[in-house]
N, C-alpha and C positions, 0 to 999 in steps of 0.2 A: 333395501338398505336399512341399517339400524338407525334409530333416532339418537341424536346427541343429547346427553344430559349434562355436559360440561358447560358451566355458565361463565367461563373465563372470557372477559371482554377483549378479544383479540381482533375484532373487526375494525375496519377503517372508519374513523370518525370524520365528521364534516368540519371540524375545527381547522381554521387556517390562520396560524399565528405569525407567519413570516419569520424573519431571522431572529435567532435567540442570542442572548448574551451569556456570559460565562456563568453567572449565578443560576440562570434558568437551566443551563446544561447540567450543572452539578445537582440541582434539585431533581432533575429527571432520572438520575441514577439511584435515588433513594427510594427504591420500589420493592425491596424485599427479595431481590433476585438471589438465586442459589449459587454462590461463588465459594469455591473451596480452594484452600492453599495451605500447604504444610500440615495437612491432616485436619484442618478446622474450617468450619463455615464462617464466612465473614458477614458481620451484621451490616456494615456500611462501607462500601469501597471508597467513598468520598472522604472518610476520616481515617481509614486504616493506613498506617505508615508505608505499607508495601504497595499501595495503589495511589495514595492521595497526591503524590508529586506529579504523576502523569495526568491525573484528573485535572489538576490545576493548569498543566501545560495546554491541554485541549481547551479548557475554559478560557485561557488567555487568547486562543485563536478566535473563539466566538466573540470575545470582547473587541478584538481588532476589527472584525467585520461590522460591529455595531458602532464603531467610532464614526461620528458624522463626517470627519475629514476623509474617511475611506469609503464613503457610501457608493460613489460611482465605480471605483475600482473593484470593490468586493461584492456588490449586489446588483440586481436588476429587478424590474417590476414583473411579478408573476402575472401571466396572462389570464389566470383564473381568479385569483383573489385580489389582484391590484395592489398587493403589499410587496415590500422589498423581500427578496429571497436571495440565497447565496449564488454567486455567479458560477460556481462549479456545477450547478444544475442546468446551466444554459445549454440549449441545443444550438451549436454553432452553425451559422448559415454561410460563412465565408472565412477566408484566411484571417481577416482582421478579428473576427469573433474568437478564433482559436488563440490569437495573440492576447486578446483581452482576458480570456479565461486563464491562460498561462500566467499572465501577470498577477492575477488574483491568487493562483495556486503558489506562485513563487513567493508572494508576500507571506503566506502561511509557512511555507517551507523555510524561508529565511529566519522566521521567528523561532523555529526549533532546530535550526542548523541542519535540516534535512535528516535528522536522526530518528524521526518517527515515520514509519512506513505506512501506517494505517490512519493517518489523519482523515477526518470525515470527507474531504474532497475526493479521496480515491474512490470510494463506493458511490458517492454522488455522481461522479463522471460515468461510472460503469452502468449504474441503473438508468441514468439519462440516455445512454446509448442504447440500452435494451428497449427503452420506451420508444425511441425513434424508429426502431425496427420491430414494433409490436406484432406486425403481421407474421413474423417468423414463429412467434409463440402460438399463433392461431392454427398452425398445422395440427396441433393436438386438440383443437376445438376453439371456436371463435371467442368463447368466454375467457380463455387464458390470455389471449392477446389484449383483451379489454382489461384484464386484471393487472398486467404489468404496466399498462399505461396509467391506470388509476392509482397504482401503488407509487409510481414515480411522482405523480402530482401530489400525493399525500405526503411523502417524505420531503418533497421540495417545499411545500407550503407550510410545513411544520418544522423544517430544519432539523430533521432527525440525524443522529450519528449511527452509521451502520458498520458492522463487520461482516465478513463472509468466511465460509469454509468450503473448500473444494476437495479436500483430501480425506480419504477414508483410511482407517487404520489397516496396516498390512500385518496380519498375523503370519501368513505364509506367502512369501513373494512368488512361489511357484504357481499359485492359484489366482484366477481372476477375482476381481472385487466381489462378484455375486456368489462366489463359492468359498469365501473366507469362513472359517469355522466359528462357532460360538455365537452366532447372531450378533456379531459385534458391529457390523457395518449398518449405518442408518438406512432404514427402509420403511415402506408403508406396511402397516400391520392390519389396518381395517379402515373402512370408510362409512360415513353416515350421510344423511341428506344434508347436513350442515357443514361437513368437512371431512378431513382425514386424520388418522392417528399415525404417528411415526415413532419408531424406537431404534436405538442403536447410536453409534458414535460418529462424530465428524471431528477431524483434527486440525490443529494449527489455526485456531480462530484468534488471530492477532487483534488486539484491542477488545476482545470479547467482553471482559468484565466492565469495560468503560464505554461500551456502545449502548444504544437504545434498542437496536434490532439486529437480527442476523439474516443475511441472504444466503440461502442454501441452493446451489445449482450443481447439477451433475456435470462431470467432465466427459465430453463426448467420446474421447479416445478410450474410455473405460467401458463402453457399451457396445458389444457385438450384437448383431441382430438375432438374439435368442430370447425365447420367452422367459427363461430363468432370470434374466436381468431386469424384467419390467418393474418389479417392486422397488428397485433401486433408482429407476428413471423418474425422479421426482424433483421439482424445483419449487421453492416457496420462500416466504419471509415471515418472521414472527418476532414479537417482542422478546427480550431476553429474561423477562420475569414470569413467563407462562408456567403453569404447573406442568411437571414432568420434564423440565429442562434444568440441568445443572452444568456448571462450568468447573472443570478441574484444572487448576493453573500450575504451571511450572513454578519452582522457587523464584522469588524475586532476587534481584542482584544485591549483594551486601553493600551497605552504605554506612558511613560513620560521619557524623557531624553535618549531615544534610548537604546543601548545595555547595558550601565553601570547600568541602573536602571531595565531594563526588558530584560535580556539576551536571553530568549527564545521567549517571545511574540514578540519582535522586529525583530527576525531573522527567526523564524521557523513556522510562521503562514501560512501554505500552502494553506489556504482558501478552503471553501466548497461552492458549487454553485448549483443552479438549472439550467438545460439547457432547453431553450425554443426554439423549432423549429417551424417555420411558413413557410410552403411551401419551405422548404430547399431542394435543389437539390443535389442528390448523384449519381455520375456516376456508371454505372454497374460494372466497374472494382474494385470499392471500396465496393461492396455489397458481403457479405459472406453467408447470409441466406436470403431467400426471400419468404415470405408467405408460409412457409412449416413447419408445426409442427413436422413432422417426422425428418426433418433436425435439428430442435432445440433439440429434444431428442437424436439425434445421437451425436451432438456436445458436449453434457454434458459428453460424454466418453473421451473427450480430456484430456490429462494429465496436462492441465493448472492449475488445482486445486492443485495437489501436488507440482508442480514447484513454483506456487505462494506462497504456504505455506512455501516452503524452503526459499524464500526471506523474507517473513514476520517473520518467526522464527528467521532468522538472525538479523532482525531489533529488535525483542524482546530481543534477547541476548544483543545486543549493548545498548539498552535502559536500561535494568536492570543493566548492568555493569556501566553505567553512573550514575544511581540512587545510586548504591552501592558506587561509588566514592564520590558523594555528602555526603552520610551518614558518611563515614569514615572521610571526611574533617570536617564535623560538630563536630564530636567527638574530633578530633585533635585540633581544634582551641581553645577549652576551656578545654582541658585535662580532658575529662569526660569519661575515660575508666573504668567505673564501671561495676560490673558483670551484672546488668540488661541491661545495654547498649550493652554489648558484646553479650548477648543472642539475642537482636534485630538485631544486625549486622549479627549474624549467620544465621538468617532467610534469609536475602538478599543473603548471600553467597550460601545457599542451592538453592535459586531460580536460581542464575547464573549458578551453576554447573549442575543443572537439565536441564536447557535449552541447555547448551553446549552439554551435553550427548545425549539428544534427537535429536538434529540436526545431530550430528555425526553418530548416529545409522541410521538415515534416509539415509545418504550417503553410509555408509558401506553396508547396507542391501538393496541397491537400486534394483529395478526390471527391467526387460526388458520392453522397451517402443516401440513406433512405429519405424519401420525401424531398424536402428542400434543404436538407442538412448537408454538411460536408464532414469528411473523415480525415484525420491527419494521415499523410502518406506514411505507410507502415514501415517501409524498409529502413529508413534512418533510425527509427525507434527500435527496430529489431537489432540494429548494430549496437545501440546503447545497452539493450538487454544482454547481448552477447559479451560485450567488452567491459561493461562497468564493473563486474565482480573482480576482474584482474586489476582494473584501475584502482579500485578501492583497496584491495590487498596491498598493492604497491604503495599507495598513499600512506597506509598505516606503517609500512616498513620505513618509509622516508621519515615519518614523524619519530619513529623509534631511533633512527640514525641521528636525527637532529637533536633530539632530547637527550639520548644516551644516559650517562650517569646522573645528570641533573634531574631527569624524570624519576629515576629509580629511587633517589634519596629525598624526593620532595617532601617536606614536612607537612604535618596536618595543622589545622587551626589550634588544636589543643597544644601541640608542641610550641607554637609561636607564643602562646599565652602561658607557658609553664616557666619554671625557674631557669630553664635553659634558653628562654626566648632571646636574651641579649646576644648570646653566642650564635644562635640560629640566624638571627637577623643580619649578622655580619657575614656568615658564609653563604647565605642564601640570597644575598643582594644581587641585583643585576648591574650592568654597566652604568645605566642611567636611571634605574627605577628601584624603589625600596623592596625589601624582601617580601612584604605582604603582597605586593602587586605581582612580583615574579612567581610567588608561590601559586597564585590563582591560575596563571598560565600553565605552570608545570602540572598542577592537578588536573586541569582540563586536558592537557596533552596525554597524561596517563590514562584518563578515563576514555579518551577517544581512541587510543591505540593499544593499550596493554591490559585493561581491566576485564572483568567478566562481561561487562556491558559491551566492550569493544569486540570480544570474542563472539558474542551473540550477533552483533551487527555484521561481522564478517561472514558468519554462517548464513544469516538472513539474506545478504546480497547474493551469495552463491545460489540459493535455492528459491529466491523470491518469485521468479517466473517459472518455477517447476524444474524438472530434471534438466540440467544444462546440456548434458550429452544428447538427450532426445531432442531438445530444442534446436541444437546445432544441426542435427541430422535433418530435421524438418526444414530449417532455413536453406540448407544445401539442396534439398530435393525440390523445394517450392519457389526458389527465387525467380520472380517473374522476368527479370532481365537476362536470364541465362540464354534463352533461345536467340534473342536479338544479338547478344555478344557473339554467340557461335556463328550466326549467319553473317555477321560483319567480317569475321575472320575468313570464312569461305569466300565471301565476295572479294576480299582483298587478294586472296590467292588467284581467283579467277580473273580479276581485272588486270593484275600484273602479269599473269601468264599470257593474256591477250596482247598486252603491250610488248612483252618479250618476243612474241611470235612476229609482230609487225616489224620491230626494229632489227631483230637478229635472224628472222626467218626460222626460228626454232619453235 
């Protein structure tokens, strides 16, 4: 093997800081990372207006967990450091642990209205699940199982914010991932005694510019058992400031006047990016899968999927409750409680209570997981994954119906403070509230249902869990209750045929 000459400090340190506050999170992003947007490299994502609103929203979450009043709800004692760490890192041992973890996640989700899909708890939950099943990683070598377990303890005890990227760029959809032209797909290019070097792209790294590290894992469905795919069968984690890694971001959402005019776009744009690796060095202790397709297929058995769905289902509930709250407020500000309006609100109520019930069933009916852990029952969570995109699209449609022309002509702060302010305050007033207060709600309804931000949210919900058509196919093929339901039908026919023969002699 070659000898590594890269002195980048990417190894796991022994520091164990426990939970971080918002200021510590913000400071952790000021590391010289290579972030590109609108054709320019950003010096500091924490101060750039295209990023700083979302940075502050994440920082607010860290402050919530550090509030002494929230200590028991948001944190637990690390078994290695003895310090307080985020409850989303907890390895649940029973249904009550799942409930406690969900209550912690719901607190964060309520703070952002469910509008951020990659708050740190999402990857915290998934890496914790991987660690609980570390033996699955050992298929490729015992050290890789140890690596994922050590990495979990490292991010838990230092409260790091992670993103991930599972998607490779598709240049030609007729070709498998490992045959895409132009060396575009991320792959291993060489190895040394100290680690590996990777080059190529990974896509849709949501929260990438605002995270501390990225988890790169291969999607098992993309890996047939052929040698040509081995260079792409790699899983690892790395800080986002390492040499040889840049993030190329989509344009940010247009905002004017900050929070008052664009309450969601200005604060909740968690950003999506393509990660571009060019001879980026990853030390061995951060490698979890290495050129081993059987290991990829083993790791797919990790319970990270159901645990991740537990978090995303909780986010979906918080988001639907937030949209429900906007809808009721739109009705209230104009006293429009007409029968047709109430019918539309009842749809949103049904969505909220359906989501709540499915999440609770997944906890109560949890199953045994690796070691002494439990895993949420996956089928109710799969229903959320399948049905929530349609629920979300319908909720936005209802907001548009309820807001109608009021939302279309909602004035800006600048309008209210202009020479036309007196007239605007008259025509924009609500039945029982002043124009300024009504304007706040109308601007929020616009940003939630009609803006560029709302369009991205709708697209995100459709594809958050991957290709919805393929996911539906797999749910139909793999539903574990299908055979029992089939057998029950045959048993019904046989039992009643016997009864008919006894009574009627037929």
